[in-house]
N, C-alpha and C positions, 0 to 999 in steps of 0.2 A: 683801301682799306687801312684801317687805326690799329696800329700796334699799343701795346700798353704793358706797365710793369705786371709780371705774373705772380700768382699766388703760390708760395713758396712750399707750400703744404704737401705732403704726399711722401710714399716711402722710396727713398734713395735720392742722392742728390750727386752727380759726379762732375756738376758745373760750379762755377764759381760766382757768376753775375746773377743777379734776380733780374735784369733790364735784360729783356732780349726783342729781336725783331720780329720774330715770327714762331707762332707754337704749331708744331705738327704731331698730333696723335695719331698712334699707329694699334689698330685695333686688331687683333690677333698677332699680337708681336712674337707669340711662340714660335711663328714660322721664322724661324732664326734667318735662314740664308736669304729668304726672300725679304725681310724686314732688313737685312744689312745691305741689300742691294738699294732699297729705294732709299733709306736714311742717308746710306754712304754717297748715294748721288746727289741728295739735298745738300750734305755738307760741303760739297765740292764747289757749291755756288757760292759766288762772293758774296751774294745778300744775306747768306742763312749760315755762316759761320758760328753766329752768336745765337742761333735759334734754341728754343726751347723743344726737346724731343720727350713726348709721353708714351710709355711703352704700356698697354694695356694687354692681359690676358687672362684666363680663368684656369691656367694650369701654371702652379707655383713654379715648379720646376723648368718648365720651357721658357717662363718669363725670367728668372734668374738667369737662365743662359743667355738668353737674348739683352739683357740688362748689361751683364758681363762683358759681351762681345761689342755691344755698340759703345759700351763704355770706354774698352780698349782703342776701337778704331776710332773714335773720337780723339782721343790722345793721339794717336799714331797720325793721322790725316789732318787733323783740325787744330792741333796744340791746345786739345780740351777746352775749345772757346764755347762750345754747346753745354746746355745744361741738360741731362738725361735722367728722368725719372720715372719710375714703374709703378703700376698701379695693378692691383691683383683683384678680382673678382668682381660682383655686381656691386658690392658695398662701395668702392672706390671707382666704379664707372663713371659718374659725374665728374669727380674730380681730374680723372684723366681727360674729359672733353673740356672742362671747364676753361672758356677763352680761346680754345683752338681757332687756328685760323684755315687750317686743313687737317682733313682725318681721312686717313688710308684706312680702307675696310680689305682685309685678309683672312678672315676667320672662315674654319671649316667646323661646321655645327654637327658634332657628332663622330667626328674623326674617321680613321679606317675602321677602328672598332670601338662601337658596335656599328655604326651606321653605313658606312660603304658596304660591310658584310652583308647587313640586312637587305639593301638595295640590291645587289646581286642574287642572295641565295634565295630569297622569298620568290623572286621571279622565276626562278630555274625551275622551281615544282611546277610551274606552267609551263615548261619549256620554251620561255622566254630569254634569250641569249643576249647579252650585251657586250660593249667593249669598253667605254668610258664611263657611260651614266652619269656624267655630272652637268649636262647642259639640256639636255632632252630624254627622251625614251621615258619609260618607268621611272628609272632612277634619278633622272635629272628633275622629274615632277616632285619626288618625294623629298630630293635635296633641296630644291627651291619650297617647299612648303615648310620644313623644318628651321631653314634659315631665316625665311621672312618672319616666322615665329619671334625670333631672336631680335630682326631688324626694327619691329615694331619699337621694342625699348629702344635701342639705339636711337630712333628718330625721335622720340619723345623726349630723350636726355639731351640729345643736338638742339633741338628746338628751344630748350629752356636754357643752355648755360653757353651754347656757341651759336646762336641762329645764324651768324652769317659766313661759317665754315663752308668750304668745299668738300662733298664726300667724295671720295676718289676710291670708288668700287672696284676691287678686284676678283671679288670673290664669285664662282658659278655654282648656280647658272645665270651667267652675266646679263641675259635680255629680261629675265624674269626677276630677278631681284633689283637692278637698275630701274627697270620697269614699274616696279611696284614703288619704289623710294620716289620716283618722278611724278606718279599720277597720284598718289596718294599721301604724301607728307608735304612738308614745307622746306624741307632739307635740299638745297642745292648739290643734285648728282649727276655724276658722270660716270658711265662705265668704262672700265680701259681693259683691254686684252693685248695679248704680246704678238698676236699671229699678223696684224696688218704690217707692222714694221718688216716682219721678216718674208712675207709673202713672195714678191716677186724672187728676192734674192734664193729663197729655198727651191722655187720653180725652174729658175734658169742653172743654179747647180744641178737639179734632178737631170734635167735635160743636155748638160754638157756644153751650156751657152754661158760660163761664167763671163767671158771676154765681154759680153754685152752688158752686163751689170752697173758700170761705171756711167754715170750720167742718164742712165734709164728712167724713162718717166712712167707713172703708172695713174690709173683712176681706180679706185675700190669704194663699193658702197652695196649693203644689202642689211643682214643681220648678224650677230655676232656668231663667229664660228661659221657663217655660210654668207659671208659678204664675199662679193664677186670682183674678181681681177677683170673690169670692164675694158682697159686699155693698158698696153704696154707697149712703150716704142724706145728705140734706142736713143743715145745721145744728139743723132742728126734727125730724130722724128720718124724713123721708119718703123713701121708696125711690126712686132718681132711675133705676132700671135701664128701666123702661117707657119714659120718654122717650128715653133714651140709645138704644135700641134701633130706635125708630121713626125717631129721624134719621139713624142709622148706617147703615139699610137704604135710608133714601133717598139718602143720599149717594153710596153704593155703586152704585145704580141710576141716578142722574144724573151723576156725576163721576169723572174718572180723580184718584187721589190716593195718598199714600204708606202708606196704612192699610188696604189693601181686603182684605187676607189676615185679620187681625184682628177687621176689621169683618165680614167673612164667617163668623169663629168666633161671633161674637155673634148671628148670623141663626140659623145651622146648630146651634150646642151651647149658647147661652145665656147664654155669658158672655163677658169679654174677659180677655187675659192681659196678662203684664207687660212682655214683651219684644216688639219691633218688628216689623212684617208681612215684612220681608226677611228676618229670622231664622225666624220660624216657617215661613214660605214650604217651607223644607226640613227641617222636624221630622216631617213626613207625607208619605203618597202621594198627595196629592190635587192640588197646584197646579203642579207641575214634573214634566212626564211627556214621554217620547220622542215627538215628532211633534206635539205638542200645543201648537203656538206660541200657538195661539189663547187658552188659558189664562193664557201669559205675558203676553199683551196684555189679558186682560179683567180680571187681577188686578194688573196693573202692576208685575210682577216684576224687580228689578232683577239680573239673572243676572252674576255676576262682582264683585259689589258691593264685596266686602272688598280684593279686589287693586286695584280703583279708588281706593278709599279709601287703601290704603297709598301707592301713586303719589302721590296729592294730598297726602298727610301728610308725605312726604319732601320733596316740592318745597316745602310750606308751612314746614317745620322752619326753613331756613335764615333766612328773614323773620322767624318768630317769635323765634330765637334771637339774632338782632340787636336785637329790640324789648326782648326780656325783659333783654337783658345791657346795653343802652344804659344809660350811667350808672352810680351804685350805688343809686339808689332801686327796691327792688323792691318792689313792696307787693301786698298780697294781702287778698281777702276770702273768710271762711269759708264753703267749699264745702258740698254736700248730702250729701257722702262720710261713710259711718259711722264709719271708723276713728276719728278723734280723740274723738268721742262715747262709743267703746266703752272706749278707755284712760281717758277722765275719768270713766267710770261705774265702772270697776275699781278705780280709785286712791280715787276720792272716795267712793264707796257710795252716790252719788246715781244712782237707778234711770233706764234709758234704754231704751225699745224698740226694736228692730231687725226686719228681715226677714232672717234667717240661714239659711246651707245647712248643716245639720245631719244626723247620722244619725236615720233616721225614730223608731226605737223605740217605735212605737206613736203618734205626734202625729197621724198621717193613718193611722188604722188599715185604710182598704182600698188602701192603699200597700206596698209591700215592707216588712219590718221593716227589713232592712239598707241600703235606698236613700238618698241623698244627698237629703233634702228641703229645700223653701225655706218657712219657717214662723216665725211671729213670736216672736221671743225677748225675756226680760227679761236685761238687763245690770247688774249692779251688783257690791258686793264678792267675791262668792261666784263671779263669773265669767259664763259666759253660759249661760242655761238656756233651752230650748226650751219652749214651751207647747203645750197640746193644741190643735189645731186642727179636730178631728173628720173625719168620713168625707167625702170628695168626692162629689158626685154621679158618677152610674156611669159617664156619657159622658166627664168629664174625669178620672176615676181611669183610664178605658181610655187616652185619650189619653197622659197622663203615663207609664203603664206601657210604653207603645209605645216611649218613651225610656228608661225605666230601664233596661230589659233589655239593649239594647246598652251604656248605660253601665256597667254591673256587670260584663260581659262584656268590657269594654274594662281594667277596674280589674285584673279576673282574669289577663289576656293580659300586661297589663305587671308584675303580682308575680310570675307565673310563665315568661314569657317565650315560652309556647305558641303558636305560629302557629296551630295548630287554634283556639283561642280568638279570634285575631284575625280569620280568616275566618266565626266564629261571629258576632261583634260586627257585622262589616258585613254579614252575611246577614240577621241580626235589625233593620238598622237601617230606618227605614220606607222612605226614600227610596230608598237603595241596594236593598233586596231588592225593590222595586217596578219597578227598571229593570233590574237585572241577574239572570241564571241564576245558579246555585250555582256552576258551573264558571267562569263570566266573573267572579264576584266574587273566587274564589281567585286566579285569573291577575291581578286588579287589586290586590290586595293583596299579592302578591309582587313585582309590579312598584313598588310605593310602597314597600316594605321596602328594595328593591335601590338604589332611587333616593334617599331619606334615608340610608341607608348610605354610599352613594358620596359624598355631600354632607358626611359627617362628623356626621348626627346620628341615630343608631340608635336602632331602636326597640325591638328585641328584645336579649336578651344582658344 
């Protein structure tokens, strides 16, 4: 990868050097805490102390907050060596991207208000209840549609002004967005999630086997938010699953806790998965059913969890902002996020292993060839290379496939603008299809299309 002298045009400049070794563009920089984590992680890499950071957002207030915070952090942990610039709005997007080596995507199109509210409240009129609605379900489908509407423009700009950049996507719905970018643009894309890194740790903590974490080995593959912990062994190679399953079944039978759906997966399907129970409660037809509040109670399912989190996060942000911005000494400890490790491995050539979201191409042979899957990937100077994971147990492949086909239909709907494909994606969604008739689904989709369009966030066209 060639690095070069950067164009210093742009709003804001907290650095001193026009020569940089690497340019990182952060799309959705108003996600201040997350941008701090990723950029702080990267500043802590020896190769990137003098990098250029381009912060891009369409919200002026949040962009300014992030700019001030990242600038302070640059001074505190990096002696001010990095160059930090801010870019606001569509008019400055190409300047933000120009010459970038890596682009981190963390946008949320439509935010909590109005779009998340629409995703939850309109389906409620049809009796359709959700927990998170950012990955699948009717809410995840529409989140994907309106976000691809924006990513199309991102892709055109990247292809024009930084065609060699790696696009590191953190935005949900991960498989839908990464799958679109990988299949229908020329942008080098990988999807990154937090759940692979913490899957084994969380499981062992939940069943009281924390002492087995050190040196344990795992194999994980599947799709984003439903990748499967296929193997888990201790440092001596002993299979930990038999004892984990025994404890998990006993815990589900004797107490209420926050991971009851995944523990039910363990009992009924034989394997644990990467993402939380509140997420997985809505990826299938089993747990959230009309007129079955007994199941909501039995599996401790937090309906409307994501809107509740949004309200709490908004309320907390002002306090967090004051704490983070107080004084000039903004510290950072390197996080578990993959982004900085990917950049480091590609630049230095020192290999690093991640769980990445990539197009299948036979890595999991009993899932669709063009699906976006989550598998172990090797990162080095050649880029990001998926590894062969092998066929999944049939019941796990069936669960994944029930999510994959609505995801692929959503991608096609976004690509073509076809309402019929939107209807069909919703019909094939396991939760939506189990609750509503085909006519009800068509009516619900029409209502959601109209609501998002009226709010200024079109999903077709």
